[in-house]
VEXDOVEX-830919 format. One record per atom (N, C-alpha, C, O): residue number from 1; residue in three letters; chain; x, y, z. Coordinates in steps of 0.05 Angstrom, whole numbers. Example, Ala and Ser with C-alpha at 12.3 -4.5 7.8 and 13.67 -1.06 7.14 Angstrom:
<zaro 1,'ALA','A',<264,-114,156>>
<zaro 1,'ALA','A',<246,-90,156>>
<zaro 1,'ALA','A',<264,-66,156>>
<zaro 1,'ALA','A',<285,-66,169>>
<zaro 2,'SER','A',<257,-45,142>>
<zaro 2,'SER','A',<273,-21,143>>
<zaro 2,'SER','A',<258,1,157>>
<zaro 2,'SER','A',<268,23,161>>
//
This chain:
<zaro 1,'UNK','A',<-105,235,362>>
<zaro 1,'UNK','A',<-87,230,349>>
<zaro 1,'UNK','A',<-100,191,345>>
<zaro 1,'UNK','A',<-103,171,359>>
<zaro 2,'UNK','A',<-105,198,316>>
<zaro 2,'UNK','A',<-117,161,313>>
<zaro 2,'UNK','A',<-87,146,312>>
<zaro 2,'UNK','A',<-66,154,303>>
<zaro 3,'UNK','A',<-94,121,326>>
<zaro 3,'UNK','A',<-68,104,333>>
<zaro 3,'UNK','A',<-59,91,305>>
<zaro 3,'UNK','A',<-40,75,302>>
<zaro 4,'UNK','A',<-77,100,286>>
<zaro 4,'UNK','A',<-64,89,259>>
<zaro 4,'UNK','A',<-46,101,241>>
<zaro 4,'UNK','A',<-33,93,222>>
<zaro 5,'UNK','A',<-50,132,256>>
<zaro 5,'UNK','A',<-36,148,240>>
<zaro 5,'UNK','A',<-2,145,241>>
<zaro 5,'UNK','A',<9,152,220>>
<zaro 6,'UNK','A',<13,138,259>>
<zaro 6,'UNK','A',<42,133,260>>
<zaro 6,'UNK','A',<48,113,237>>
<zaro 6,'UNK','A',<64,116,218>>
<zaro 7,'UNK','A',<31,91,244>>
<zaro 7,'UNK','A',<39,73,220>>
<zaro 7,'UNK','A',<35,78,193>>
<zaro 7,'UNK','A',<51,71,176>>
<zaro 8,'UNK','A',<10,92,185>>
<zaro 8,'UNK','A',<8,103,161>>
<zaro 8,'UNK','A',<38,114,153>>
<zaro 8,'UNK','A',<54,104,138>>
<zaro 9,'UNK','A',<40,139,169>>
<zaro 9,'UNK','A',<60,153,166>>
<zaro 9,'UNK','A',<88,142,160>>
<zaro 9,'UNK','A',<104,156,147>>
<zaro 10,'UNK','A',<98,110,173>>
<zaro 10,'UNK','A',<115,93,170>>
<zaro 10,'UNK','A',<116,76,138>>
<zaro 10,'UNK','A',<133,69,122>>
<zaro 11,'UNK','A',<89,75,140>>
<zaro 11,'UNK','A',<88,56,110>>
<zaro 11,'UNK','A',<87,82,90>>
<zaro 11,'UNK','A',<87,72,68>>
<zaro 12,'UNK','A',<86,98,89>>
<zaro 12,'UNK','A',<81,125,74>>
<zaro 12,'UNK','A',<112,124,65>>
<zaro 12,'UNK','A',<120,128,42>>
<zaro 13,'UNK','A',<126,121,87>>
<zaro 13,'UNK','A',<154,131,80>>
<zaro 13,'UNK','A',<177,108,67>>
<zaro 13,'UNK','A',<197,113,54>>
<zaro 14,'UNK','A',<163,78,75>>
<zaro 14,'UNK','A',<180,54,58>>
<zaro 14,'UNK','A',<168,53,34>>
<zaro 14,'UNK','A',<181,43,15>>
<zaro 15,'UNK','A',<142,63,29>>
<zaro 15,'UNK','A',<140,62,-6>>
<zaro 15,'UNK','A',<143,83,-25>>
<zaro 15,'UNK','A',<156,103,-19>>
<zaro 16,'UNK','A',<133,82,-44>>
<zaro 16,'UNK','A',<129,98,-65>>
<zaro 16,'UNK','A',<103,114,-62>>
<zaro 16,'UNK','A',<84,103,-51>>
<zaro 17,'UNK','A',<102,134,-70>>
<zaro 17,'UNK','A',<80,146,-61>>
<zaro 17,'UNK','A',<58,129,-84>>
<zaro 17,'UNK','A',<35,129,-75>>
<zaro 18,'UNK','A',<59,118,-105>>
<zaro 18,'UNK','A',<39,104,-118>>
<zaro 18,'UNK','A',<34,76,-102>>
<zaro 18,'UNK','A',<13,68,-92>>
<zaro 19,'UNK','A',<50,68,-102>>
<zaro 19,'UNK','A',<57,39,-85>>
<zaro 19,'UNK','A',<38,47,-48>>
<zaro 19,'UNK','A',<28,30,-32>>
<zaro 20,'UNK','A',<39,68,-46>>
<zaro 20,'UNK','A',<20,74,-12>>
<zaro 20,'UNK','A',<-7,76,-29>>
<zaro 20,'UNK','A',<-26,64,-20>>
<zaro 21,'UNK','A',<-10,87,-49>>
<zaro 21,'UNK','A',<-43,98,-59>>
<zaro 21,'UNK','A',<-52,68,-66>>
<zaro 21,'UNK','A',<-76,63,-62>>
<zaro 22,'UNK','A',<-36,49,-76>>
<zaro 22,'UNK','A',<-48,25,-86>>
<zaro 22,'UNK','A',<-57,6,-58>>
<zaro 22,'UNK','A',<-78,-7,-53>>
<zaro 23,'UNK','A',<-33,9,-42>>
<zaro 23,'UNK','A',<-35,2,-12>>
<zaro 23,'UNK','A',<-60,10,-4>>
<zaro 23,'UNK','A',<-77,-4,-14>>
<zaro 24,'UNK','A',<-70,29,12>>
<zaro 24,'UNK','A',<-90,47,14>>
<zaro 24,'UNK','A',<-116,43,6>>
<zaro 24,'UNK','A',<-135,42,22>>
<zaro 25,'UNK','A',<-119,39,-20>>
<zaro 25,'UNK','A',<-146,30,-33>>
<zaro 25,'UNK','A',<-155,7,-32>>
<zaro 25,'UNK','A',<-179,1,-30>>
<zaro 26,'UNK','A',<-125,-17,-33>>
<zaro 26,'UNK','A',<-129,-36,-30>>
<zaro 26,'UNK','A',<-144,-48,4>>
<zaro 26,'UNK','A',<-161,-65,11>>
<zaro 27,'UNK','A',<-132,-35,14>>
<zaro 27,'UNK','A',<-125,-44,49>>
<zaro 27,'UNK','A',<-145,-28,66>>
<zaro 27,'UNK','A',<-159,-35,86>>
<zaro 28,'UNK','A',<-144,-10,57>>
<zaro 28,'UNK','A',<-160,14,83>>
<zaro 28,'UNK','A',<-192,18,65>>
<zaro 28,'UNK','A',<-214,18,77>>
<zaro 29,'UNK','A',<-190,20,48>>
<zaro 29,'UNK','A',<-212,27,22>>
<zaro 29,'UNK','A',<-226,5,17>>
<zaro 29,'UNK','A',<-250,5,11>>
<zaro 30,'UNK','A',<-213,-12,21>>
<zaro 30,'UNK','A',<-232,-46,6>>
<zaro 30,'UNK','A',<-236,-49,-13>>
<zaro 30,'UNK','A',<-256,-62,-19>>
<zaro 31,'UNK','A',<-216,-36,-39>>
<zaro 31,'UNK','A',<-224,-47,-68>>
<zaro 31,'UNK','A',<-213,-62,-75>>
<zaro 31,'UNK','A',<-190,-62,-68>>
<zaro 32,'UNK','A',<-223,-84,-95>>
<zaro 32,'UNK','A',<-205,-98,-109>>
<zaro 32,'UNK','A',<-189,-87,-124>>
<zaro 32,'UNK','A',<-192,-63,-132>>
<zaro 33,'UNK','A',<-162,-106,-133>>
<zaro 33,'UNK','A',<-149,-96,-144>>
<zaro 33,'UNK','A',<-154,-84,-179>>
<zaro 33,'UNK','A',<-140,-67,-190>>
<zaro 34,'UNK','A',<-180,-100,-193>>
<zaro 34,'UNK','A',<-194,-99,-221>>
<zaro 34,'UNK','A',<-212,-66,-207>>
<zaro 34,'UNK','A',<-215,-53,-227>>
<zaro 35,'UNK','A',<-220,-55,-191>>
<zaro 35,'UNK','A',<-229,-30,-189>>
<zaro 35,'UNK','A',<-206,-8,-185>>
<zaro 35,'UNK','A',<-209,17,-188>>
<zaro 36,'UNK','A',<-184,-22,-178>>
<zaro 36,'UNK','A',<-162,6,-173>>
<zaro 36,'UNK','A',<-150,8,-207>>
<zaro 36,'UNK','A',<-142,27,-220>>
<zaro 37,'UNK','A',<-153,-20,-213>>
<zaro 37,'UNK','A',<-142,-16,-238>>
<zaro 37,'UNK','A',<-159,6,-257>>
<zaro 37,'UNK','A',<-148,26,-266>>
<zaro 38,'UNK','A',<-175,3,-259>>
<zaro 38,'UNK','A',<-196,20,-269>>
<zaro 38,'UNK','A',<-196,43,-261>>
<zaro 38,'UNK','A',<-198,61,-278>>
<zaro 39,'UNK','A',<-196,49,-239>>
<zaro 39,'UNK','A',<-190,81,-227>>
<zaro 39,'UNK','A',<-167,91,-235>>
<zaro 39,'UNK','A',<-166,115,-241>>
<zaro 40,'UNK','A',<-140,72,-237>>
<zaro 40,'UNK','A',<-119,78,-231>>
<zaro 40,'UNK','A',<-116,89,-266>>
<zaro 40,'UNK','A',<-101,107,-273>>
<zaro 41,'UNK','A',<-131,76,-280>>
<zaro 41,'UNK','A',<-124,69,-307>>
<zaro 41,'UNK','A',<-100,61,-313>>
<zaro 41,'UNK','A',<-84,74,-327>>
<zaro 42,'UNK','A',<-97,33,-300>>
<zaro 42,'UNK','A',<-72,19,-304>>
<zaro 42,'UNK','A',<-75,-15,-311>>
<zaro 42,'UNK','A',<-95,-28,-305>>
<zaro 43,'UNK','A',<-56,-23,-321>>
<zaro 43,'UNK','A',<-70,-47,-324>>
<zaro 43,'UNK','A',<-73,-72,-293>>
<zaro 43,'UNK','A',<-63,-72,-271>>
<zaro 44,'UNK','A',<-84,-83,-303>>
<zaro 44,'UNK','A',<-88,-105,-269>>
<zaro 44,'UNK','A',<-62,-118,-259>>
<zaro 44,'UNK','A',<-58,-127,-236>>
<zaro 45,'UNK','A',<-44,-117,-280>>
<zaro 45,'UNK','A',<-16,-134,-274>>
<zaro 45,'UNK','A',<7,-116,-261>>
<zaro 45,'UNK','A',<27,-122,-248>>
<zaro 46,'UNK','A',<-3,-95,-268>>
<zaro 46,'UNK','A',<19,-69,-259>>
<zaro 46,'UNK','A',<8,-63,-229>>
<zaro 46,'UNK','A',<23,-61,-210>>
<zaro 47,'UNK','A',<-20,-62,-229>>
<zaro 47,'UNK','A',<-34,-59,-198>>
<zaro 47,'UNK','A',<-26,-79,-173>>
<zaro 47,'UNK','A',<-17,-73,-151>>
<zaro 48,'UNK','A',<-35,-114,-187>>
<zaro 48,'UNK','A',<-23,-124,-174>>
<zaro 48,'UNK','A',<9,-127,-164>>
<zaro 48,'UNK','A',<19,-130,-142>>
<zaro 49,'UNK','A',<20,-123,-191>>
<zaro 49,'UNK','A',<47,-118,-187>>
<zaro 49,'UNK','A',<63,-106,-163>>
<zaro 49,'UNK','A',<81,-116,-150>>
<zaro 50,'UNK','A',<50,-78,-162>>
<zaro 50,'UNK','A',<61,-60,-144>>
<zaro 50,'UNK','A',<46,-55,-114>>
<zaro 50,'UNK','A',<49,-39,-96>>
<zaro 51,'UNK','A',<33,-75,-119>>
<zaro 51,'UNK','A',<19,-76,-89>>
<zaro 51,'UNK','A',<40,-106,-78>>
<zaro 51,'UNK','A',<40,-111,-54>>
<zaro 52,'UNK','A',<53,-122,-95>>
<zaro 52,'UNK','A',<69,-148,-84>>
<zaro 52,'UNK','A',<93,-132,-77>>
<zaro 52,'UNK','A',<108,-137,-58>>
<zaro 53,'UNK','A',<96,-111,-95>>
<zaro 53,'UNK','A',<134,-97,-86>>
<zaro 53,'UNK','A',<129,-80,-63>>
<zaro 53,'UNK','A',<147,-74,-48>>
<zaro 54,'UNK','A',<98,-70,-57>>
<zaro 54,'UNK','A',<101,-50,-28>>
<zaro 54,'UNK','A',<95,-73,-4>>
<zaro 54,'UNK','A',<107,-70,17>>
<zaro 55,'UNK','A',<82,-89,-6>>
<zaro 55,'UNK','A',<82,-115,15>>
<zaro 55,'UNK','A',<105,-127,19>>
<zaro 55,'UNK','A',<109,-136,41>>
<zaro 56,'UNK','A',<124,-130,0>>
<zaro 56,'UNK','A',<150,-137,5>>
<zaro 56,'UNK','A',<159,-114,21>>
<zaro 56,'UNK','A',<154,-117,45>>
<zaro 57,'UNK','A',<171,-91,15>>
<zaro 57,'UNK','A',<177,-65,25>>
<zaro 57,'UNK','A',<171,-64,48>>
<zaro 57,'UNK','A',<187,-54,64>>
<zaro 58,'UNK','A',<144,-75,60>>
<zaro 58,'UNK','A',<128,-73,87>>
<zaro 58,'UNK','A',<140,-86,107>>
<zaro 58,'UNK','A',<145,-82,130>>
<zaro 59,'UNK','A',<142,-102,91>>
<zaro 59,'UNK','A',<151,-138,104>>
<zaro 59,'UNK','A',<183,-134,119>>
<zaro 59,'UNK','A',<193,-144,139>>
<zaro 60,'UNK','A',<189,-122,107>>
<zaro 60,'UNK','A',<216,-116,107>>
<zaro 60,'UNK','A',<233,-91,122>>
<zaro 60,'UNK','A',<256,-86,131>>
<zaro 61,'UNK','A',<208,-79,121>>
<zaro 61,'UNK','A',<212,-43,133>>
<zaro 61,'UNK','A',<200,-48,160>>
<zaro 61,'UNK','A',<213,-41,180>>
<zaro 62,'UNK','A',<178,-61,162>>
<zaro 62,'UNK','A',<166,-55,186>>
<zaro 62,'UNK','A',<163,-81,207>>
<zaro 62,'UNK','A',<146,-83,224>>
<zaro 63,'UNK','A',<183,-100,203>>
<zaro 63,'UNK','A',<189,-123,222>>
<zaro 63,'UNK','A',<197,-122,251>>
<zaro 63,'UNK','A',<196,-140,267>>
<zaro 64,'UNK','A',<205,-94,254>>
<zaro 64,'UNK','A',<220,-89,287>>
<zaro 64,'UNK','A',<194,-64,292>>
<zaro 64,'UNK','A',<189,-59,315>>
<zaro 65,'UNK','A',<179,-51,275>>
<zaro 65,'UNK','A',<159,-40,288>>
<zaro 65,'UNK','A',<142,-42,310>>
<zaro 65,'UNK','A',<126,-61,310>>
<zaro 66,'UNK','A',<142,-20,333>>
<zaro 66,'UNK','A',<117,-36,356>>
<zaro 66,'UNK','A',<140,-44,378>>
<zaro 66,'UNK','A',<133,-39,402>>
<zaro 67,'UNK','A',<167,-57,373>>
<zaro 67,'UNK','A',<176,-65,384>>
<zaro 67,'UNK','A',<193,-54,406>>
<zaro 67,'UNK','A',<206,-69,420>>
//
Protein backbone atom coordinates (compact mmCIF):
# COMPACT_ATOMS: atom_id res chain seq x y z
CA UNK A 1 0.00 0.00 0.00
CA UNK A 2 1.25 3.47 -0.87
CA UNK A 3 2.07 5.56 2.23
CA UNK A 4 -0.04 8.44 0.88
CA UNK A 5 -3.23 6.40 0.49
CA UNK A 6 -4.42 6.61 4.13
CA UNK A 7 -3.78 10.35 4.19
CA UNK A 8 -5.61 10.89 0.89
CA UNK A 9 -8.53 8.83 2.22
CA UNK A 10 -8.66 11.01 5.36
CA UNK A 11 -8.52 14.16 3.24
CA UNK A 12 -11.33 12.95 0.99
CA UNK A 13 -13.54 12.36 4.04
CA UNK A 14 -12.97 15.89 5.36
CA UNK A 15 -13.77 17.90 2.23
CA UNK A 16 -16.43 17.85 -0.47
CA UNK A 17 -15.77 15.93 -3.69
CA UNK A 18 -15.25 19.21 -5.58
CA UNK A 19 -12.85 20.53 -2.92
CA UNK A 20 -10.95 17.23 -3.03
CA UNK A 21 -10.66 17.42 -6.82
CA UNK A 22 -9.29 20.99 -6.63
CA UNK A 23 -6.87 19.99 -3.86
CA UNK A 24 -5.56 16.99 -5.79
CA UNK A 25 -5.19 18.93 -9.03
CA UNK A 26 -3.26 21.72 -7.31
CA UNK A 27 -1.15 19.78 -4.80
CA UNK A 28 -0.58 16.41 -6.42
CA UNK A 29 -0.83 17.32 -10.11
CA UNK A 30 0.97 20.65 -9.59
CA UNK A 31 -1.57 22.53 -11.69
CA UNK A 32 -1.96 26.29 -11.34
CA UNK A 33 -5.30 27.70 -10.21
CA UNK A 34 -5.69 29.20 -13.68
CA UNK A 35 -5.21 25.78 -15.31
CA UNK A 36 -7.71 24.22 -12.90
CA UNK A 37 -10.25 26.98 -13.59
CA UNK A 38 -9.97 26.34 -17.32
CA UNK A 39 -10.25 22.57 -16.88
CA UNK A 40 -13.22 22.83 -14.52
CA UNK A 41 -14.84 25.61 -16.57
CA UNK A 42 -15.25 27.69 -13.41
CA UNK A 43 -14.16 31.23 -12.52
CA UNK A 44 -10.66 31.56 -11.09
CA UNK A 45 -12.07 33.11 -7.90
CA UNK A 46 -14.27 30.06 -7.36
CA UNK A 47 -11.26 27.78 -7.61
CA UNK A 48 -9.09 29.80 -5.23
CA UNK A 49 -11.94 30.20 -2.73
CA UNK A 50 -12.72 26.48 -2.89
CA UNK A 51 -9.06 25.64 -2.28
CA UNK A 52 -8.91 28.02 0.69
CA UNK A 53 -12.00 26.45 2.25
CA UNK A 54 -10.55 22.97 1.72
CA UNK A 55 -7.24 23.95 3.34
CA UNK A 56 -9.06 25.42 6.35
CA UNK A 57 -11.05 22.19 6.75
CA UNK A 58 -7.87 20.13 6.46
CA UNK A 59 -5.96 22.21 9.00
CA UNK A 60 -8.74 21.66 11.51
CA UNK A 61 -9.52 18.06 10.63
CA UNK A 62 -5.94 16.79 10.34
CA UNK A 63 -4.37 18.59 13.28
CA UNK A 64 -3.98 15.29 15.18
CA UNK A 65 -3.41 13.04 12.15
CA UNK A 66 -0.51 10.67 12.67
CA UNK A 67 -0.03 11.48 16.36
